[in-house]
N, C-alpha and C positions, 0 to 999 in steps of 0.2 A: 292635540287638537287641531292645529292648523294643518298638518297633513291631510287629516279626516276631512276637515271642512273644504279644502282645496279639491279633494278627490271627489266630495259629493258635488260640488260645482262643476266639474268636469263631467261627471258620469252622469247625473242626475237632474241636471238643469231641464227646466221645460222648455221644449223646442221654440215656443212662441216667446219666451222670455230672453233668447239668446240675442245679445247685439241691441236689446231695446234699450233706447234712450228714456230713463225714467221720468225724466221731467217733461217730456213731451206730451200734447195732446194726443198722439197716436197710443200712448201707453195706455190711455183710459180704455180705448178700443180693445186692445189686446187682454188687457186685465179683465175685461167684461166677458171675453170668450172663456178665458181661463177658469172665472168663477162659474159660469154656466154649465161648462163640461165636468165639473167636480163636485159630486154632491157631497162630499164629506167637507169641502170648504163651504160650500153654501151653507151647511148645518151651522157653522159659527155664525155667518152672518145672520141667520135666521135667529139664533138664540138670543143675539144682542138687538136686532130688530123688534123681536116680540116684547123684550124688557122695554124698549124705547116706546112701543105702542102703548103697553099697560100704564106707563107713566103719562104718556100724553093724554090718555082717556080722563085722568084725574085732573086736567088742566081745562076740561070742556067749558068751565063756567068763564074762563078768560078769553074774552073775544078779540083775539089777537092771532095773527099768523104764526107758524113755526118755521125755522130755518134750519136746514141741514149745511154744515161747513165741510168743505173737503170732499164732496159727494163722491168724487171719483168714478169708478165702474161700480158703486153700490146700487141697491134697488129699494131703498127705502120708503118708496112712493108705493110699493106694494103694500105696506103695512100703515102709513099715515099718508093717505092719498092729497091731502092738501099741503104737504110739507113742500116748502120752496126750496129746490136743490141748488147748490152753489159751489163753485171751485174757482181756482184762480186761473184757469184755462177754459175756453169754451169747447165745448163737445157734445156729443148726443147725451140726451138726459139731463143736461145741466140748465136750469132755468136763468141763473143770473151769475156773471162773472163778480166775484166779490173777494177783496183783500180782508182776511180775518182780523187783521189789526186796525182797520179803517172801514168798518161796515156802512153800507150807505142807508141803513135803517134808521129811523128817528128814536128818540128817547123813549123808554117804556113801550116799544111798538111791538115786542115779540112776546108770545106765550113761553116758547121754549127754543132752545138753540141744542141741535144734536150733531155729534161728531164721532166718526169711528175712525181711530188711529189717525188723528189729526194734530193734537197739542203737541205731541213729540217731535213734530217737524217745523213748529213755529218758531222762528230765530229770536223773537222777543216776546216770550208768553205774559210778560206783565201789560204790555199793551193789547194783547188780546183778551186778557181777563177784565182790563178796564172796559174795553168795548161791551163784553158779555155784562158786566154790571150795567152799562148805559143802556143796552137795548132791550134788556129784560124788563117787563112790567113786574111790578112788586107781586110775589106769589110765583112768577115764572122760573122755569127751571133751566139750567144746562146740564145735559147729560153727556158724558165723555167716555168712551171706551178705548183703552190704553192699555200698553204693556205695564205689567204690574209689579216687576223686580222682585218677587218673593225670591226666596232662595233658589230654587229649580228653575224659575223664569230667568231670572238674571243670569244664571249659568249657560242656559241656553242661549240667550241673546247676545251674550258677551263671546261666546265662542263659535256660533254657528250662524248668527243673523248677519247679513251685509251691512245693516245699518250700524252706526256709532252707538255704543251703550257704554255710560260711565257715571255710575249713581255717586262718585266722589267729586263730580263736577262742582268747583266752588260758585259759580254763578248759574241764574237760570237762561242765560243767553246762549244760543247755539250758532256755532260758526255759519258764515253765509254760505248759501248753497240754493239748490233748486227746490221745486215742490215737494220731491221725495228724498232727493240726496241729501239735505239739510237734515240732521237729525241727532237726537239723544234719547234713545229707547228708555233711559232710566229718569227722563226729566218728570214724567208724572209722579213717580215715586218721590223723587226730590221736593216738588212742590206741595203735594198733599199728605205726604208723611214725613220724611225727613224735616223739611222746612215749614210745617204745618202752623207754627205760630207765626213766622213770618206772613205766611198767605194770610191768615186770619186778621193779622194788623194791617195789612195793605188792601184788604177786601172785606171789611167788616159785613157788608151787606151781601155777601155770597156765603151761605151756610154751607158746609159740607154735611150733607144729609144722610149720605150711606155711601160705602165702597162694597161692591160686590166683585168677588174674585171668581174667576171662571175658566175654562179651557185649559185642562192639564196636559194632555197628548194630541186633541182633535187637530188643531191647526198645524202643528208640527208635522204630524202623519199626513195629513192633508196634501203636503207640498207647498202650502201657502200660494203665493202669486209667482214664486222663483223656481219651483221644483215640480217634478211629476209626483205623484202621490207615492209615499213609501210602503203602502200596504196595499193588498189586491182590492177590487170594488166590493167584493162579497164580504170583506171584514169590516165595512164602514158601519153597519149595524151594530157590530160588537163596540166597536170604538166609540160611537154615540153612548151606547150602553154602560161604557166604562166611565164616561164622563158624568154620567148620573150617578153612579156608584161612589165616585171620587168626591162629590159635592162637599161633603163634610171637612176635606182636607185641602180644600183650594186656597185657603189663606196661606198654605205654606208651598203648594205646589202648582197654583193657578198660574199661568202666563199672562193672563189678561185681567184688568179690573175695569168695571163701570163705576165712575165716579158721578155722584148726583149732588149738584150745587143748587140751591134755592136761594132766589133775592129776597131778602127780608127787609 
């Protein structure tokens, strides 16, 4: 596996990602270029953002703003125009610089918090979840799109992704690092599945309403943010069709999961 992984990194890395400092503000602009030039990768974002939007419409009665954490190179404002975008670095498209573990928003001041691929980078997730519990109004939601650690997803992340992945980690704490270099891709599985009882004990006001598994091969074949697409552009439609056909099997094969938390 290591030989194959190293070969892929040498031969298939995206030209824009080579030598890129992942924790820098510059990386946001580069990643934005990669996303915009890759329709298959965009389709993954669109799937998640449309789900976020459908849930946000249900919160219309809560007269509070919505916040996106770790907005990075994303484009959630296209789907939820009034969302406040944030990240730990200032960059184009970022409304506010925010620390996810020490948000500047007041108690019960937000209707929703959205995040795509953020939780597994947060070194102290308990602090983050306490902040979510604090800033959400009752009935508000936190919606997180994260790696799933299904059997297939864990295998792929463990052997082919550059980020650290270990679902046997004894604690929720991640070793110190930067915005993207600190990671445990299995952390969402650990918190919301393996240690669900502990989560419910620590955060009784954050109810896990739903876990939706998605993306079997789409993200992998798109090349993500690090590689060139592994399939030609004329195959993109077929890959998206395969995702729809594989929907009943996503609990075992989906590489990502959307976790919906509601403050009760």
